[in-house]
C-alpha angles and dihedrals in degrees: 000000000000117000112264123217093236114137095199111126092207093091092160092059110115089228095054109121092226093066104037135045102237096083113214094335095089093049094046092046091052091048094048091051090052096042089244137133120234115254091242089069090056090047091052088061098043139347087221099097096136110139094014108142104155123068101181122135089252091051090052091052091051090046092050093049091047093053103031103026127215113316113243113247128191119211117191118208113215 
């Protein structure tokens, strides 16, 4: 099988695109059913995923804020 671009380190996962022929569909479908975010989204924020054990939407938001911080917003009062 041709090498897939997937950045997920869980290469033994049955949904990993490198070991099955459905590409990312199988992984994304599994994650949607479990209300989770694929590991590649976490890795796109930071390569520092050591100790990460939860892949929920809430966990992703916390992870994002930890690594990217709150965006600055400017509110103009008129």
